[in-house]
PyMOL Python script that loads the backbone (N, CA, C, O; Angstrom):
from pymol import cmd

cmd.read_pdbstr("""\
ATOM      1  N   MET A   1       0.850  -1.184   0.000  1.00  0.00           N
ATOM      2  CA  MET A   1       0.000   0.000   0.000  1.00  0.00           C
ATOM      3  C   MET A   1       0.892   1.242   0.000  1.00  0.00           C
ATOM      4  O   MET A   1       1.945   1.251   0.639  1.00  0.00           O
ATOM      5  N   THR A   2       0.483   2.267  -0.700  1.00  0.00           N
ATOM      6  CA  THR A   2       1.266   3.492  -0.800  1.00  0.00           C
ATOM      7  C   THR A   2       1.043   4.379   0.426  1.00  0.00           C
ATOM      8  O   THR A   2       0.173   4.114   1.255  1.00  0.00           O
ATOM      9  N   ASP A   3       1.848   5.434   0.517  1.00  0.00           N
ATOM     10  CA  ASP A   3       1.694   6.380   1.621  1.00  0.00           C
ATOM     11  C   ASP A   3       0.734   7.501   1.282  1.00  0.00           C
ATOM     12  O   ASP A   3       0.588   8.443   2.060  1.00  0.00           O
ATOM     13  N   THR A   4       0.078   7.418   0.138  1.00  0.00           N
ATOM     14  CA  THR A   4      -0.917   8.411  -0.259  1.00  0.00           C
ATOM     15  C   THR A   4      -2.307   7.825  -0.050  1.00  0.00           C
ATOM     16  O   THR A   4      -2.621   6.769  -0.601  1.00  0.00           O
ATOM     17  N   PRO A   5      -3.143   8.494   0.736  1.00  0.00           N
ATOM     18  CA  PRO A   5      -4.504   7.976   0.930  1.00  0.00           C
ATOM     19  C   PRO A   5      -5.323   8.086  -0.351  1.00  0.00           C
ATOM     20  O   PRO A   5      -4.988   8.873  -1.237  1.00  0.00           O
ATOM     21  N   PRO A   6      -6.394   7.303  -0.455  1.00  0.00           N
ATOM     22  CA  PRO A   6      -7.240   7.372  -1.654  1.00  0.00           C
ATOM     23  C   PRO A   6      -7.862   8.760  -1.830  1.00  0.00           C
ATOM     24  O   PRO A   6      -8.087   9.484  -0.860  1.00  0.00           O
ATOM     25  N   ASP A   7      -8.134   9.112  -3.083  1.00  0.00           N
ATOM     26  CA  ASP A   7      -8.762  10.403  -3.384  1.00  0.00           C
ATOM     27  C   ASP A   7     -10.197  10.472  -2.894  1.00  0.00           C
ATOM     28  O   ASP A   7     -10.702  11.554  -2.592  1.00  0.00           O
ATOM     29  N   HIS A   8     -10.857   9.321  -2.813  1.00  0.00           N
ATOM     30  CA  HIS A   8     -12.255   9.276  -2.378  1.00  0.00           C
ATOM     31  C   HIS A   8     -12.391   8.059  -1.478  1.00  0.00           C
ATOM     32  O   HIS A   8     -12.063   6.946  -1.889  1.00  0.00           O
ATOM     33  N   LEU A   9     -12.870   8.255  -0.261  1.00  0.00           N
ATOM     34  CA  LEU A   9     -12.975   7.163   0.704  1.00  0.00           C
ATOM     35  C   LEU A   9     -14.240   7.323   1.528  1.00  0.00           C
ATOM     36  O   LEU A   9     -14.630   8.434   1.887  1.00  0.00           O
ATOM     37  N   SER A  10     -14.881   6.181   1.824  1.00  0.00           N
ATOM     38  CA  SER A  10     -16.092   6.175   2.633  1.00  0.00           C
ATOM     39  C   SER A  10     -15.945   5.145   3.739  1.00  0.00           C
ATOM     40  O   SER A  10     -15.308   4.109   3.546  1.00  0.00           O
ATOM     41  N   SER A  11     -16.527   5.422   4.890  1.00  0.00           N
ATOM     42  CA  SER A  11     -16.505   4.473   6.003  1.00  0.00           C
ATOM     43  C   SER A  11     -17.710   3.535   5.978  1.00  0.00           C
ATOM     44  O   SER A  11     -17.827   2.658   6.834  1.00  0.00           O
ATOM     45  N   ASP A  12     -18.609   3.709   5.003  1.00  0.00           N
ATOM     46  CA  ASP A  12     -19.796   2.863   4.872  1.00  0.00           C
ATOM     47  C   ASP A  12     -19.455   1.631   4.030  1.00  0.00           C
ATOM     48  O   ASP A  12     -19.076   1.775   2.867  1.00  0.00           O
ATOM     49  N   PRO A  13     -19.583   0.404   4.601  1.00  0.00           N
ATOM     50  CA  PRO A  13     -19.231  -0.803   3.842  1.00  0.00           C
ATOM     51  C   PRO A  13     -20.051  -1.022   2.576  1.00  0.00           C
ATOM     52  O   PRO A  13     -19.618  -1.776   1.705  1.00  0.00           O
ATOM     53  N   ARG A  14     -21.203  -0.400   2.441  1.00  0.00           N
ATOM     54  CA  ARG A  14     -22.022  -0.554   1.246  1.00  0.00           C
ATOM     55  C   ARG A  14     -21.585   0.362   0.111  1.00  0.00           C
ATOM     56  O   ARG A  14     -22.057   0.210  -1.016  1.00  0.00           O
ATOM     57  N   SER A  15     -20.707   1.295   0.379  1.00  0.00           N
ATOM     58  CA  SER A  15     -20.264   2.254  -0.624  1.00  0.00           C
ATOM     59  C   SER A  15     -19.214   1.641  -1.558  1.00  0.00           C
ATOM     60  O   SER A  15     -18.418   0.810  -1.120  1.00  0.00           O
ATOM     61  N   PRO A  16     -19.199   2.036  -2.837  1.00  0.00           N
ATOM     62  CA  PRO A  16     -18.137   1.558  -3.737  1.00  0.00           C
ATOM     63  C   PRO A  16     -16.770   2.162  -3.387  1.00  0.00           C
ATOM     64  O   PRO A  16     -15.749   1.696  -3.893  1.00  0.00           O
ATOM     65  N   PHE A  17     -16.737   3.180  -2.541  1.00  0.00           N
ATOM     66  CA  PHE A  17     -15.493   3.835  -2.155  1.00  0.00           C
ATOM     67  C   PHE A  17     -14.976   3.352  -0.801  1.00  0.00           C
ATOM     68  O   PHE A  17     -14.061   3.955  -0.241  1.00  0.00           O
ATOM     69  N   PHE A  18     -15.546   2.281  -0.273  1.00  0.00           N
ATOM     70  CA  PHE A  18     -15.116   1.698   0.998  1.00  0.00           C
ATOM     71  C   PHE A  18     -13.800   0.951   0.778  1.00  0.00           C
ATOM     72  O   PHE A  18     -13.677   0.180  -0.174  1.00  0.00           O
ATOM     73  N   ASN A  19     -12.802   1.179   1.667  1.00  0.00           N
ATOM     74  CA  ASN A  19     -11.503   0.517   1.584  1.00  0.00           C
ATOM     75  C   ASN A  19     -11.071   0.161   3.000  1.00  0.00           C
ATOM     76  O   ASN A  19     -10.592   1.023   3.738  1.00  0.00           O
ATOM     77  N   GLN A  20     -11.237  -1.100   3.385  1.00  0.00           N
ATOM     78  CA  GLN A  20     -10.952  -1.538   4.748  1.00  0.00           C
ATOM     79  C   GLN A  20      -9.481  -1.347   5.124  1.00  0.00           C
ATOM     80  O   GLN A  20      -9.187  -0.925   6.243  1.00  0.00           O
ATOM     81  N   GLU A  21      -8.549  -1.650   4.205  1.00  0.00           N
ATOM     82  CA  GLU A  21      -7.118  -1.531   4.510  1.00  0.00           C
ATOM     83  C   GLU A  21      -6.739  -0.083   4.845  1.00  0.00           C
ATOM     84  O   GLU A  21      -5.975   0.163   5.778  1.00  0.00           O
ATOM     85  N   ALA A  22      -7.274   0.863   4.084  1.00  0.00           N
ATOM     86  CA  ALA A  22      -6.980   2.271   4.334  1.00  0.00           C
ATOM     87  C   ALA A  22      -7.577   2.722   5.664  1.00  0.00           C
ATOM     88  O   ALA A  22      -6.939   3.471   6.403  1.00  0.00           O
ATOM     89  N   LEU A  23      -8.792   2.276   5.977  1.00  0.00           N
ATOM     90  CA  LEU A  23      -9.438   2.671   7.228  1.00  0.00           C
ATOM     91  C   LEU A  23      -8.719   2.084   8.440  1.00  0.00           C
ATOM     92  O   LEU A  23      -8.678   2.717   9.495  1.00  0.00           O
ATOM     93  N   GLU A  24      -8.150   0.882   8.307  1.00  0.00           N
ATOM     94  CA  GLU A  24      -7.409   0.280   9.418  1.00  0.00           C
ATOM     95  C   GLU A  24      -6.148   1.067   9.749  1.00  0.00           C
ATOM     96  O   GLU A  24      -5.742   1.121  10.910  1.00  0.00           O
ATOM     97  N   ARG A  25      -5.529   1.671   8.755  1.00  0.00           N
ATOM     98  CA  ARG A  25      -4.345   2.500   9.000  1.00  0.00           C
ATOM     99  C   ARG A  25      -4.707   3.824   9.653  1.00  0.00           C
ATOM    100  O   ARG A  25      -3.856   4.460  10.275  1.00  0.00           O
ATOM    101  N   GLY A  26      -5.942   4.240   9.520  1.00  0.00           N
ATOM    102  CA  GLY A  26      -6.377   5.517  10.081  1.00  0.00           C
ATOM    103  C   GLY A  26      -6.144   6.638   9.085  1.00  0.00           C
ATOM    104  O   GLY A  26      -5.061   6.764   8.514  1.00  0.00           O
ATOM    105  N   ILE A  27      -7.158   7.440   8.886  1.00  0.00           N
ATOM    106  CA  ILE A  27      -7.085   8.565   7.950  1.00  0.00           C
ATOM    107  C   ILE A  27      -7.292   9.850   8.739  1.00  0.00           C
ATOM    108  O   ILE A  27      -8.279   9.999   9.459  1.00  0.00           O
ATOM    109  N   GLY A  28      -6.356  10.768   8.595  1.00  0.00           N
ATOM    110  CA  GLY A  28      -6.509  12.095   9.181  1.00  0.00           C
ATOM    111  C   GLY A  28      -7.076  13.029   8.135  1.00  0.00           C
ATOM    112  O   GLY A  28      -6.663  12.983   6.976  1.00  0.00           O
ATOM    113  N   ILE A  29      -8.015  13.873   8.521  1.00  0.00           N
ATOM    114  CA  ILE A  29      -8.657  14.810   7.594  1.00  0.00           C
ATOM    115  C   ILE A  29      -8.542  16.222   8.147  1.00  0.00           C
ATOM    116  O   ILE A  29      -8.853  16.480   9.310  1.00  0.00           O
ATOM    117  N   ARG A  30      -8.088  17.130   7.292  1.00  0.00           N
ATOM    118  CA  ARG A  30      -8.090  18.554   7.625  1.00  0.00           C
ATOM    119  C   ARG A  30      -9.028  19.215   6.632  1.00  0.00           C
ATOM    120  O   ARG A  30      -8.822  19.137   5.421  1.00  0.00           O
ATOM    121  N   PHE A  31     -10.071  19.874   7.158  1.00  0.00           N
ATOM    122  CA  PHE A  31     -11.070  20.541   6.329  1.00  0.00           C
ATOM    123  C   PHE A  31     -11.093  22.019   6.697  1.00  0.00           C
ATOM    124  O   PHE A  31     -11.353  22.378   7.846  1.00  0.00           O
ATOM    125  N   LYS A  32     -10.823  22.863   5.724  1.00  0.00           N
ATOM    126  CA  LYS A  32     -10.762  24.315   5.923  1.00  0.00           C
ATOM    127  C   LYS A  32      -9.813  24.672   7.066  1.00  0.00           C
ATOM    128  O   LYS A  32     -10.099  25.572   7.856  1.00  0.00           O
ATOM    129  N   GLY A  33      -8.685  23.965   7.152  1.00  0.00           N
ATOM    130  CA  GLY A  33      -7.656  24.274   8.131  1.00  0.00           C
ATOM    131  C   GLY A  33      -7.844  23.654   9.507  1.00  0.00           C
ATOM    132  O   GLY A  33      -6.972  23.810  10.362  1.00  0.00           O
ATOM    133  N   ALA A  34      -8.945  22.961   9.753  1.00  0.00           N
ATOM    134  CA  ALA A  34      -9.207  22.346  11.064  1.00  0.00           C
ATOM    135  C   ALA A  34      -9.281  20.829  10.911  1.00  0.00           C
ATOM    136  O   ALA A  34      -9.894  20.320   9.972  1.00  0.00           O
ATOM    137  N   GLU A  35      -8.647  20.110  11.847  1.00  0.00           N
ATOM    138  CA  GLU A  35      -8.717  18.649  11.822  1.00  0.00           C
ATOM    139  C   GLU A  35     -10.101  18.183  12.240  1.00  0.00           C
ATOM    140  O   GLU A  35     -10.678  18.696  13.199  1.00  0.00           O
ATOM    141  N   ARG A  36     -10.632  17.200  11.506  1.00  0.00           N
ATOM    142  CA  ARG A  36     -11.971  16.674  11.783  1.00  0.00           C
ATOM    143  C   ARG A  36     -11.855  15.183  12.070  1.00  0.00           C
ATOM    144  O   ARG A  36     -11.103  14.479  11.397  1.00  0.00           O
ATOM    145  N   LYS A  37     -12.586  14.702  13.055  1.00  0.00           N
ATOM    146  CA  LYS A  37     -12.616  13.280  13.405  1.00  0.00           C
ATOM    147  C   LYS A  37     -13.977  12.658  13.093  1.00  0.00           C
ATOM    148  O   LYS A  37     -14.158  11.457  13.294  1.00  0.00           O
ATOM    149  N   ASP A  38     -14.929  13.441  12.610  1.00  0.00           N
ATOM    150  CA  ASP A  38     -16.295  12.962  12.394  1.00  0.00           C
ATOM    151  C   ASP A  38     -16.650  12.784  10.917  1.00  0.00           C
ATOM    152  O   ASP A  38     -17.828  12.804  10.561  1.00  0.00           O
ATOM    153  N   VAL A  39     -15.657  12.612  10.063  1.00  0.00           N
ATOM    154  CA  VAL A  39     -15.889  12.523   8.619  1.00  0.00           C
ATOM    155  C   VAL A  39     -16.337  11.112   8.242  1.00  0.00           C
ATOM    156  O   VAL A  39     -15.662  10.137   8.572  1.00  0.00           O
ATOM    157  N   GLU A  40     -17.470  11.002   7.555  1.00  0.00           N
ATOM    158  CA  GLU A  40     -18.001   9.719   7.086  1.00  0.00           C
ATOM    159  C   GLU A  40     -17.459   9.382   5.695  1.00  0.00           C
ATOM    160  O   GLU A  40     -17.237   8.212   5.382  1.00  0.00           O
ATOM    161  N   GLU A  41     -17.248  10.398   4.866  1.00  0.00           N
ATOM    162  CA  GLU A  41     -16.784  10.215   3.492  1.00  0.00           C
ATOM    163  C   GLU A  41     -16.109  11.501   3.045  1.00  0.00           C
ATOM    164  O   GLU A  41     -16.465  12.584   3.509  1.00  0.00           O
ATOM    165  N   TYR A  42     -15.126  11.389   2.137  1.00  0.00           N
ATOM    166  CA  TYR A  42     -14.485  12.591   1.604  1.00  0.00           C
ATOM    167  C   TYR A  42     -14.102  12.370   0.151  1.00  0.00           C
ATOM    168  O   TYR A  42     -13.994  11.235  -0.313  1.00  0.00           O
ATOM    169  N   SER A  43     -13.898  13.481  -0.564  1.00  0.00           N
ATOM    170  CA  SER A  43     -13.396  13.469  -1.934  1.00  0.00           C
ATOM    171  C   SER A  43     -12.394  14.609  -2.065  1.00  0.00           C
ATOM    172  O   SER A  43     -12.758  15.780  -1.955  1.00  0.00           O
ATOM    173  N   LEU A  44     -11.129  14.260  -2.299  1.00  0.00           N
ATOM    174  CA  LEU A  44     -10.100  15.285  -2.439  1.00  0.00           C
ATOM    175  C   LEU A  44     -10.241  16.086  -3.734  1.00  0.00           C
ATOM    176  O   LEU A  44     -10.197  17.314  -3.676  1.00  0.00           O
ATOM    177  N   PRO A  45     -10.407  15.449  -4.909  1.00  0.00           N
ATOM    178  CA  PRO A  45     -10.479  16.245  -6.138  1.00  0.00           C
ATOM    179  C   PRO A  45     -11.711  17.143  -6.215  1.00  0.00           C
ATOM    180  O   PRO A  45     -11.647  18.236  -6.776  1.00  0.00           O
ATOM    181  N   GLU A  46     -12.824  16.691  -5.657  1.00  0.00           N
ATOM    182  CA  GLU A  46     -14.049  17.492  -5.708  1.00  0.00           C
ATOM    183  C   GLU A  46     -14.140  18.474  -4.542  1.00  0.00           C
ATOM    184  O   GLU A  46     -14.976  19.378  -4.575  1.00  0.00           O
ATOM    185  N   GLY A  47     -13.301  18.323  -3.512  1.00  0.00           N
ATOM    186  CA  GLY A  47     -13.249  19.280  -2.402  1.00  0.00           C
ATOM    187  C   GLY A  47     -14.464  19.264  -1.503  1.00  0.00           C
ATOM    188  O   GLY A  47     -15.070  20.310  -1.270  1.00  0.00           O
ATOM    189  N   TRP A  48     -14.848  18.068  -0.976  1.00  0.00           N
ATOM    190  CA  TRP A  48     -15.972  18.005  -0.049  1.00  0.00           C
ATOM    191  C   TRP A  48     -15.773  16.873   0.956  1.00  0.00           C
ATOM    192  O   TRP A  48     -15.015  15.931   0.724  1.00  0.00           O
ATOM    193  N   ILE A  49     -16.484  16.999   2.085  1.00  0.00           N
ATOM    194  CA  ILE A  49     -16.560  15.937   3.077  1.00  0.00           C
ATOM    195  C   ILE A  49     -18.029  15.712   3.402  1.00  0.00           C
ATOM    196  O   ILE A  49     -18.866  16.581   3.159  1.00  0.00           O
ATOM    197  N   ARG A  50     -18.334  14.561   3.943  1.00  0.00           N
ATOM    198  CA  ARG A  50     -19.688  14.241   4.388  1.00  0.00           C
ATOM    199  C   ARG A  50     -19.593  13.875   5.862  1.00  0.00           C
ATOM    200  O   ARG A  50     -18.846  12.970   6.233  1.00  0.00           O
ATOM    201  N   VAL A  51     -20.353  14.580   6.707  1.00  0.00           N
ATOM    202  CA  VAL A  51     -20.335  14.355   8.150  1.00  0.00           C
ATOM    203  C   VAL A  51     -21.752  14.079   8.652  1.00  0.00           C
ATOM    204  O   VAL A  51     -22.740  14.472   8.031  1.00  0.00           O
ATOM    205  N   ALA A  52     -21.824  13.387   9.802  1.00  0.00           N
ATOM    206  CA  ALA A  52     -23.120  13.066  10.401  1.00  0.00           C
ATOM    207  C   ALA A  52     -23.798  14.343  10.868  1.00  0.00           C
ATOM    208  O   ALA A  52     -23.141  15.277  11.328  1.00  0.00           O
ATOM    209  N   LEU A  53     -25.104  14.372  10.747  1.00  0.00           N
ATOM    210  CA  LEU A  53     -25.908  15.531  11.126  1.00  0.00           C
ATOM    211  C   LEU A  53     -26.457  15.299  12.534  1.00  0.00           C
ATOM    212  O   LEU A  53     -27.619  14.930  12.703  1.00  0.00           O
ATOM    213  N   GLY A  54     -25.623  15.515  13.522  1.00  0.00           N
ATOM    214  CA  GLY A  54     -26.028  15.295  14.909  1.00  0.00           C
ATOM    215  C   GLY A  54     -26.321  13.834  15.179  1.00  0.00           C
ATOM    216  O   GLY A  54     -25.587  12.961  14.717  1.00  0.00           O
ATOM    217  N   LYS A  55     -27.383  13.555  15.919  1.00  0.00           N
ATOM    218  CA  LYS A  55     -27.767  12.181  16.239  1.00  0.00           C
ATOM    219  C   LYS A  55     -28.962  11.715  15.418  1.00  0.00           C
ATOM    220  O   LYS A  55     -29.579  10.697  15.731  1.00  0.00           O
ATOM    221  N   LYS A  56     -29.286  12.464  14.366  1.00  0.00           N
ATOM    222  CA  LYS A  56     -30.435  12.111  13.531  1.00  0.00           C
ATOM    223  C   LYS A  56     -30.117  10.898  12.668  1.00  0.00           C
ATOM    224  O   LYS A  56     -29.003  10.761  12.163  1.00  0.00           O
ATOM    225  N   VAL A  57     -31.106  10.014  12.500  1.00  0.00           N
ATOM    226  CA  VAL A  57     -30.940   8.817  11.689  1.00  0.00           C
ATOM    227  C   VAL A  57     -32.086   8.705  10.685  1.00  0.00           C
ATOM    228  O   VAL A  57     -33.157   9.281  10.874  1.00  0.00           O
ATOM    229  N   ASP A  58     -31.835   7.947   9.609  1.00  0.00           N
ATOM    230  CA  ASP A  58     -32.885   7.728   8.621  1.00  0.00           C
ATOM    231  C   ASP A  58     -33.742   6.522   9.030  1.00  0.00           C
ATOM    232  O   ASP A  58     -33.593   6.000  10.135  1.00  0.00           O
ATOM    233  N   ARG A  59     -34.617   6.092   8.158  1.00  0.00           N
ATOM    234  CA  ARG A  59     -35.538   4.995   8.487  1.00  0.00           C
ATOM    235  C   ARG A  59     -34.831   3.673   8.744  1.00  0.00           C
ATOM    236  O   ARG A  59     -35.344   2.827   9.475  1.00  0.00           O
ATOM    237  N   GLN A  60     -33.661   3.490   8.150  1.00  0.00           N
ATOM    238  CA  GLN A  60     -32.915   2.257   8.343  1.00  0.00           C
ATOM    239  C   GLN A  60     -31.960   2.323   9.538  1.00  0.00           C
ATOM    240  O   GLN A  60     -31.250   1.356   9.815  1.00  0.00           O
ATOM    241  N   GLY A  61     -31.939   3.442  10.238  1.00  0.00           N
ATOM    242  CA  GLY A  61     -31.086   3.593  11.413  1.00  0.00           C
ATOM    243  C   GLY A  61     -29.688   4.102  11.111  1.00  0.00           C
ATOM    244  O   GLY A  61     -28.849   4.157  12.010  1.00  0.00           O
ATOM    245  N   ARG A  62     -29.416   4.477   9.860  1.00  0.00           N
ATOM    246  CA  ARG A  62     -28.111   5.029   9.497  1.00  0.00           C
ATOM    247  C   ARG A  62     -28.106   6.530   9.768  1.00  0.00           C
ATOM    248  O   ARG A  62     -29.142   7.181   9.635  1.00  0.00           O
ATOM    249  N   PRO A  63     -26.970   7.084  10.143  1.00  0.00           N
ATOM    250  CA  PRO A  63     -26.944   8.522  10.432  1.00  0.00           C
ATOM    251  C   PRO A  63     -27.206   9.359   9.183  1.00  0.00           C
ATOM    252  O   PRO A  63     -26.744   9.034   8.090  1.00  0.00           O
ATOM    253  N   LEU A  64     -27.955  10.443   9.369  1.00  0.00           N
ATOM    254  CA  LEU A  64     -28.133  11.408   8.287  1.00  0.00           C
ATOM    255  C   LEU A  64     -26.834  12.193   8.158  1.00  0.00           C
ATOM    256  O   LEU A  64     -26.188  12.507   9.157  1.00  0.00           O
ATOM    257  N   THR A  65     -26.456  12.507   6.925  1.00  0.00           N
ATOM    258  CA  THR A  65     -25.207  13.218   6.701  1.00  0.00           C
ATOM    259  C   THR A  65     -25.451  14.494   5.918  1.00  0.00           C
ATOM    260  O   THR A  65     -26.476  14.656   5.258  1.00  0.00           O
ATOM    261  N   ILE A  66     -24.481  15.399   6.009  1.00  0.00           N
ATOM    262  CA  ILE A  66     -24.518  16.646   5.265  1.00  0.00           C
ATOM    263  C   ILE A  66     -23.181  16.785   4.545  1.00  0.00           C
ATOM    264  O   ILE A  66     -22.132  16.425   5.080  1.00  0.00           O
ATOM    265  N   LYS A  67     -23.234  17.309   3.334  1.00  0.00           N
ATOM    266  CA  LYS A  67     -22.049  17.486   2.505  1.00  0.00           C
ATOM    267  C   LYS A  67     -21.549  18.914   2.658  1.00  0.00           C
ATOM    268  O   LYS A  67     -22.292  19.868   2.429  1.00  0.00           O
ATOM    269  N   LEU A  68     -20.276  19.059   3.049  1.00  0.00           N
ATOM    270  CA  LEU A  68     -19.657  20.372   3.228  1.00  0.00           C
ATOM    271  C   LEU A  68     -18.563  20.542   2.179  1.00  0.00           C
ATOM    272  O   LEU A  68     -17.750  19.639   1.981  1.00  0.00           O
ATOM    273  N   SER A  69     -18.536  21.685   1.510  1.00  0.00           N
ATOM    274  CA  SER A  69     -17.548  21.946   0.464  1.00  0.00           C
ATOM    275  C   SER A  69     -16.446  22.857   0.971  1.00  0.00           C
ATOM    276  O   SER A  69     -16.687  23.774   1.756  1.00  0.00           O
ATOM    277  N   GLY A  70     -15.219  22.585   0.504  1.00  0.00           N
ATOM    278  CA  GLY A  70     -14.073  23.390   0.878  1.00  0.00           C
ATOM    279  C   GLY A  70     -12.799  22.602   0.667  1.00  0.00           C
ATOM    280  O   GLY A  70     -12.849  21.449   0.238  1.00  0.00           O
ATOM    281  N   PRO A  71     -11.648  23.208   0.963  1.00  0.00           N
ATOM    282  CA  PRO A  71     -10.374  22.505   0.774  1.00  0.00           C
ATOM    283  C   PRO A  71     -10.233  21.344   1.770  1.00  0.00           C
ATOM    284  O   PRO A  71     -10.466  21.501   2.968  1.00  0.00           O
ATOM    285  N   VAL A  72      -9.845  20.172   1.236  1.00  0.00           N
ATOM    286  CA  VAL A  72      -9.713  18.956   2.036  1.00  0.00           C
ATOM    287  C   VAL A  72      -8.294  18.418   1.891  1.00  0.00           C
ATOM    288  O   VAL A  72      -7.767  18.340   0.781  1.00  0.00           O
ATOM    289  N   GLU A  73      -7.674  18.047   3.015  1.00  0.00           N
ATOM    290  CA  GLU A  73      -6.380  17.377   3.020  1.00  0.00           C
ATOM    291  C   GLU A  73      -6.548  16.057   3.754  1.00  0.00           C
ATOM    292  O   GLU A  73      -7.273  15.988   4.747  1.00  0.00           O
ATOM    293  N   ALA A  74      -5.883  15.001   3.272  1.00  0.00           N
ATOM    294  CA  ALA A  74      -5.977  13.684   3.914  1.00  0.00           C
ATOM    295  C   ALA A  74      -4.580  13.092   4.049  1.00  0.00           C
ATOM    296  O   ALA A  74      -3.718  13.327   3.202  1.00  0.00           O
ATOM    297  N   TRP A  75      -4.357  12.320   5.116  1.00  0.00           N
ATOM    298  CA  TRP A  75      -3.094  11.634   5.338  1.00  0.00           C
ATOM    299  C   TRP A  75      -3.347  10.378   6.160  1.00  0.00           C
ATOM    300  O   TRP A  75      -4.366  10.259   6.839  1.00  0.00           O
ATOM    301  N   PHE A  76      -2.400   9.437   6.088  1.00  0.00           N
ATOM    302  CA  PHE A  76      -2.482   8.236   6.910  1.00  0.00           C
ATOM    303  C   PHE A  76      -1.933   8.550   8.292  1.00  0.00           C
ATOM    304  O   PHE A  76      -0.913   9.227   8.418  1.00  0.00           O
ATOM    305  N   GLU A  77      -2.603   8.061   9.330  1.00  0.00           N
ATOM    306  CA  GLU A  77      -2.156   8.294  10.701  1.00  0.00           C
ATOM    307  C   GLU A  77      -1.102   7.285  11.147  1.00  0.00           C
ATOM    308  O   GLU A  77      -0.299   7.583  12.031  1.00  0.00           O
ATOM    309  N   ARG A  78      -1.096   6.090  10.541  1.00  0.00           N
ATOM    310  CA  ARG A  78      -0.113   5.057  10.876  1.00  0.00           C
ATOM    311  C   ARG A  78       0.610   4.625   9.609  1.00  0.00           C
ATOM    312  O   ARG A  78       0.013   4.614   8.533  1.00  0.00           O
ATOM    313  N   PRO A  79       1.906   4.264   9.722  1.00  0.00           N
ATOM    314  CA  PRO A  79       2.638   3.804   8.529  1.00  0.00           C
ATOM    315  C   PRO A  79       2.141   2.445   8.063  1.00  0.00           C
ATOM    316  O   PRO A  79       1.491   1.714   8.810  1.00  0.00           O
ATOM    317  N   ALA A  80       2.456   2.121   6.817  1.00  0.00           N
ATOM    318  CA  ALA A  80       2.063   0.823   6.248  1.00  0.00           C
ATOM    319  C   ALA A  80       2.809  -0.295   6.954  1.00  0.00           C
ATOM    320  O   ALA A  80       3.955  -0.113   7.366  1.00  0.00           O
ATOM    321  N   ALA A  81       2.172  -1.449   7.098  1.00  0.00           N
ATOM    322  CA  ALA A  81       2.794  -2.608   7.727  1.00  0.00           C
ATOM    323  C   ALA A  81       3.615  -3.363   6.703  1.00  0.00           C
ATOM    324  O   ALA A  81       3.239  -3.457   5.534  1.00  0.00           O
ATOM    325  N   GLY A  82       4.758  -3.908   7.155  1.00  0.00           N
ATOM    326  CA  GLY A  82       5.625  -4.715   6.296  1.00  0.00           C
ATOM    327  C   GLY A  82       5.085  -6.131   6.183  1.00  0.00           C
ATOM    328  O   GLY A  82       3.973  -6.403   6.634  1.00  0.00           O
ATOM    329  N   PRO A  83       5.858  -7.041   5.586  1.00  0.00           N
ATOM    330  CA  PRO A  83       5.393  -8.411   5.392  1.00  0.00           C
ATOM    331  C   PRO A  83       5.142  -9.170   6.696  1.00  0.00           C
ATOM    332  O   PRO A  83       4.293 -10.061   6.727  1.00  0.00           O
ATOM    333  N   GLU A  84       5.853  -8.839   7.765  1.00  0.00           N
ATOM    334  CA  GLU A  84       5.652  -9.507   9.050  1.00  0.00           C
ATOM    335  C   GLU A  84       4.693  -8.744   9.944  1.00  0.00           C
ATOM    336  O   GLU A  84       4.530  -9.100  11.111  1.00  0.00           O
ATOM    337  N   GLY A  85       4.054  -7.704   9.427  1.00  0.00           N
ATOM    338  CA  GLY A  85       3.117  -6.933  10.209  1.00  0.00           C
ATOM    339  C   GLY A  85       3.747  -5.791  10.984  1.00  0.00           C
ATOM    340  O   GLY A  85       3.064  -5.089  11.729  1.00  0.00           O
ATOM    341  N   GLU A  86       5.066  -5.600  10.808  1.00  0.00           N
ATOM    342  CA  GLU A  86       5.759  -4.501  11.487  1.00  0.00           C
ATOM    343  C   GLU A  86       5.711  -3.246  10.606  1.00  0.00           C
ATOM    344  O   GLU A  86       5.713  -3.349   9.379  1.00  0.00           O
ATOM    345  N   PRO A  87       5.667  -2.070  11.229  1.00  0.00           N
ATOM    346  CA  PRO A  87       5.653  -0.831  10.420  1.00  0.00           C
ATOM    347  C   PRO A  87       6.918  -0.684   9.596  1.00  0.00           C
ATOM    348  O   PRO A  87       8.008  -1.032  10.050  1.00  0.00           O
ATOM    349  N   LEU A  88       6.770  -0.164   8.374  1.00  0.00           N
ATOM    350  CA  LEU A  88       7.911   0.083   7.511  1.00  0.00           C
ATOM    351  C   LEU A  88       8.617   1.352   7.938  1.00  0.00           C
ATOM    352  O   LEU A  88       7.990   2.291   8.430  1.00  0.00           O
ATOM    353  N   GLU A  89       9.940   1.376   7.744  1.00  0.00           N
ATOM    354  CA  GLU A  89      10.739   2.568   8.040  1.00  0.00           C
ATOM    355  C   GLU A  89      10.641   3.529   6.867  1.00  0.00           C
ATOM    356  O   GLU A  89      10.455   3.094   5.730  1.00  0.00           O
ATOM    357  N   ASP A  90      10.762   4.838   7.124  1.00  0.00           N
ATOM    358  CA  ASP A  90      10.750   5.831   6.029  1.00  0.00           C
ATOM    359  C   ASP A  90      12.088   5.886   5.347  1.00  0.00           C
ATOM    360  O   ASP A  90      12.270   6.659   4.406  1.00  0.00           O
TER     361      ASP A  90
END
""", "prot")
cmd.dss("prot")
cmd.show_as("cartoon", "prot")
cmd.util.cbc("prot")
cmd.orient("prot")
């Protein structure tokens, strides 16, 4: 796996942009200069994030989300694991 996070990532397993390996490494998101921990989905090229709208849920019990536009930066919080499961050196 590379040290560059995907351009589009979702934490919803039903989404085509779901990537378990990337989510296990942890993704840091900076939106409009502030770090966010509540991001459900993001797109770097399109410049938006999707966050939960409080504690509101839809009929299926999934959180309602709102799309916010602005500059988005993403990075991995943990380094990639080597063949034995140990972190790789830079």
